[in-house]
C-alpha positions in Angstrom: -39.8 133.6 187.2 -37.6 135.9 189.5 -34.5 135.7 188.0 -32.8 138.3 190.1 -29.9 139.0 188.0 -27.4 138.0 185.5 -24.8 139.9 184.5 -21.4 138.8 182.7 -18.6 139.6 184.7 -16.3 139.2 181.5 -16.0 137.4 178.2 -15.6 134.0 180.0 -17.3 134.7 183.3 -21.3 134.8 184.0 -23.0 135.9 187.2 -26.6 134.8 187.7 -29.2 135.3 190.9 -32.1 133.6 191.3 -34.7 134.4 193.9 -36.5 131.8 195.5 -40.4 133.0 195.9 -41.7 130.0 194.2 -43.8 127.0 195.8 -42.2 123.7 195.6 -45.0 122.7 193.1 -44.1 125.7 191.5 -40.3 124.7 191.3 -41.3 121.0 190.1 -43.2 122.5 187.3 -40.0 124.0 185.8 -37.4 121.8 186.5 -36.8 118.0 185.7 -34.2 116.4 188.2 -32.0 113.3 187.6 -33.2 109.8 189.8 -30.2 110.6 191.9 -31.0 114.4 192.7 -34.4 113.8 193.3 -33.4 111.5 195.7 -31.4 114.0 197.3 -34.2 116.5 197.5 -37.0 114.2 198.8 -33.7 113.4 201.8 -34.1 117.1 202.6 -35.9 118.5 205.6 -35.7 122.0 205.2 -38.1 123.4 202.5 -35.6 126.6 202.0 -32.9 123.6 201.2 -34.9 122.4 199.2 -35.7 125.8 197.2 -32.2 126.6 197.3 -31.1 123.8 195.6 -34.0 123.7 193.3 -32.8 127.7 192.6 -29.4 126.8 191.5 -31.3 124.4 188.7 -33.9 127.0 187.5 -30.3 129.7 187.0 -28.9 126.4 185.0 -31.6 126.6 182.8 -31.3 130.3 182.1 -28.3 130.1 180.8 -28.9 126.0 178.6 -28.1 124.1 180.8 -30.0 121.1 183.0 -29.1 119.4 185.9 -28.3 116.8 183.6 -25.4 118.4 182.5 -24.1 119.2 185.9 -22.2 116.3 188.4 -19.6 116.6 191.3 -16.4 115.1 191.9 -15.0 113.3 194.8 -14.6 116.0 196.5 -18.3 117.7 196.0 -17.0 120.3 193.7 -19.6 121.2 191.3 -18.8 120.3 187.0 -20.4 121.1 183.8 -19.9 118.7 180.9 -18.9 120.6 178.5 -15.9 121.3 180.8 -17.5 124.8 182.0 -16.2 125.9 185.3 -19.2 126.9 188.2 -19.1 127.6 191.6 -22.6 127.8 193.4 -24.2 129.0 196.7 -27.2 129.2 198.3 -28.5 131.0 201.1 -32.1 131.3 202.5 -34.1 133.0 199.5 -31.5 133.5 197.1 -29.4 130.5 195.3 -26.7 132.3 192.8 -23.6 130.3 190.4 -20.9 131.7 188.8 -20.1 130.1 185.3 -16.7 130.8 183.1 -13.7 129.2 181.5 -12.0 130.5 184.3 -11.2 128.9 187.8 -13.9 130.7 190.1 -15.7 130.9 193.5 -18.3 132.3 195.0 -20.7 132.5 198.4 -23.6 134.3 199.5 -23.9 134.8 203.6 -26.7 137.1 205.3 -25.3 139.7 206.8 -25.9 138.9 211.0 -24.0 140.1 214.0 -23.0 136.5 215.0 -20.5 136.4 212.9 -18.4 138.7 215.3 -18.5 136.2 218.2 -16.7 133.4 215.2 -14.3 135.6 213.5 -11.3 134.0 215.8 -12.1 131.0 214.1 -11.0 131.9 210.4 -9.0 134.9 210.9 -6.0 135.9 212.4 -3.8 138.5 210.5 -6.6 140.2 209.3 -7.6 141.7 212.8 -5.0 144.0 212.8 -6.8 146.4 210.1 -10.0 145.6 211.3 -11.5 147.9 213.6 -14.4 147.1 215.8 -15.5 150.1 217.2 -17.7 151.0 214.1 -19.7 148.0 214.9 -21.9 147.7 211.1 -18.4 148.5 209.4 -16.5 145.7 211.3 -19.7 142.6 210.9 -20.2 143.8 207.1 -15.6 143.4 206.9 -16.1 140.1 208.5 -18.8 139.2 206.5 -16.9 139.5 202.8 -13.7 138.3 204.6 -15.6 134.6 205.9 -17.4 135.1 202.0 -14.0 135.5 200.4 -12.3 132.3 202.5 -15.4 130.2 201.5 -15.0 131.1 197.7 -11.5 130.7 197.7 -11.6 126.9 199.2 -14.8 125.9 196.4 -12.9 127.5 194.1 -9.5 125.6 194.6 -11.2 122.3 196.4 -8.0 120.9 198.2 -8.4 119.0 201.6 -6.7 120.2 204.3 -6.9 124.5 203.6 -7.5 126.1 206.5 -9.4 129.2 206.6 -7.1 130.7 209.1 -3.6 129.3 208.4 -3.8 129.2 204.5 -5.8 132.1 203.2 -5.4 136.0 203.8 -7.7 138.5 203.2 -5.4 141.9 202.0 -7.3 145.3 203.9 -10.1 146.8 201.7 -12.7 149.2 201.9 -16.0 148.5 201.7 -16.8 151.3 199.1 -14.6 149.5 197.0 -16.6 146.2 196.2 -13.1 144.0 195.6 -9.9 143.5 196.9 -6.8 140.6 196.7 -6.3 138.1 199.0 -3.8 135.3 198.8 -3.8 131.5 199.5 -0.5 129.9 200.9 -0.8 126.0 201.1 1.5 123.1 199.8 2.0 123.8 196.0 -0.2 126.7 195.9 1.3 130.9 196.6 -0.9 132.6 194.3 -2.8 135.8 194.7 -6.4 136.2 193.3 -9.0 139.7 192.7 -12.0 139.4 194.9 -14.8 141.5 194.1 -18.4 141.7 196.8 -21.8 143.3 196.8 -24.8 143.7 199.1 -28.1 141.8 197.7 -31.0 143.0 200.2 -29.2 141.8 203.4 -26.8 139.6 202.4 -23.6 139.4 201.1 -22.4 137.9 197.7 -18.7 137.8 197.1 -16.8 135.7 193.8 -13.1 135.4 193.2 -11.6 134.7 190.4 -8.7 132.8 189.8 -6.3 131.7 187.0 -8.0 130.5 183.2 -8.1 126.7 182.4 -8.1 125.4 178.5 -10.9 124.3 177.5 
């Protein structure tokens, strides 16, 4: 089975990536879903979306959970029944999860130049340190910034949080594979570390927040 990567980020945090190369029949032979999730999959029109959803369940099984251990709150944020934090992403042929005792968020994005045309929708002050004359690096940095803001949004899960106005990504180099981001919204005024890596033609980003007590 195509477990693409499994790594312990620290003693409390584990990252896993699945490459969804199985047929839907193979997925269903290995996964048992809650009735609500079976209905959800049946309602999905895209096979890629179905495989992304099922790939997440394969990853849960890799670390001893099942679909029955996963639930979503009223904001759509995923949780595990044992109190561990989880964040989920899937993009095209990949699914990924990060599980931790700490607050965490994860995102995975296909590297494509389309991000350049929509950059002003999710960044503003970051333009001051970006260099559009180096097109490939510019695109990759925009993808990282987008991924960071998606990961932070998932981690904080606060209605009204704006990518453009409330989340700032400090200057970083692609070679560093890490950086810092800050959130200034309502009662939140915090900075968080983020990490990123390339996975084939995709960029994977995860953000680590504060410790939580189990």
